[in-house]
C-alpha positions as CSV (number, residue, x, y, z in Angstrom):
1,N,92.2,94.1,96.1
2,E,93.3,95.9,92.7
3,F,97.0,96.0,94.3
4,G,97.2,92.0,94.8
5,H,97.2,92.2,98.9
6,P,95.1,89.4,100.5
7,E,94.3,92.1,103.1
8,W,92.4,95.7,103.0
9,L,94.6,98.3,101.8
10,D,93.6,102.3,102.5
11,F,96.0,104.8,101.7
12,P,96.3,108.5,103.9
13,R,93.2,110.9,102.6
14,K,90.9,113.0,104.7
15,G,88.2,110.3,104.7
16,N,90.6,108.2,107.4
17,N,92.4,111.3,109.3
18,E,95.7,110.8,106.5
19,S,95.8,107.3,108.8
20,Y,98.9,105.8,107.4
21,H,97.5,102.5,109.3
22,Y,96.2,100.2,107.0
23,A,98.7,102.0,104.2
24,R,101.4,99.3,104.7
25,R,103.8,97.1,102.2
26,Q,103.9,93.7,103.0
27,F,106.8,92.3,101.6
28,H,106.9,89.2,103.7
29,L,104.8,88.1,101.1
30,T,107.3,87.0,98.5
31,D,108.7,85.4,101.0
32,D,105.8,82.8,101.4
33,D,106.4,80.0,98.7
34,L,102.4,79.1,98.8
35,L,101.6,82.4,97.4
36,R,102.9,83.6,94.3
37,Y,103.9,87.4,94.9
38,K,107.8,86.2,94.4
39,F,107.0,85.9,91.1
40,L,105.4,89.6,90.5
41,N,108.4,90.5,92.8
42,N,110.6,88.9,90.5
43,F,109.2,91.0,87.0
44,D,109.1,93.8,89.4
45,R,113.1,93.5,90.0
46,D,113.7,92.4,86.1
47,M,111.5,95.6,84.6
48,N,113.7,97.6,86.8
49,K,116.9,96.6,85.9
50,L,116.1,96.3,82.5
51,E,114.7,100.3,82.9
52,E,118.7,101.2,84.4
53,R,120.0,99.4,81.2
54,C,118.0,101.0,78.6
55,G,116.4,104.2,80.2
56,W,113.3,104.1,78.4
57,L,111.3,106.1,81.3
58,S,113.8,109.1,81.1
59,A,113.8,108.8,77.2
60,P,112.5,111.8,75.1
61,Q,109.1,111.0,73.5
């Protein structure tokens, strides 16, 4: 799917009775060496560190 999850994902909404059953993050995927999620996780971590250092999200536009 568009979020890169190997399983079906559905966020709470009126159509599913605001259920969180399928709205789960699968953090264990980054630990599986057969998958490539660790690279996406590393990129996300590094971007967050860079933003902390540079602060572009809070900069005036």
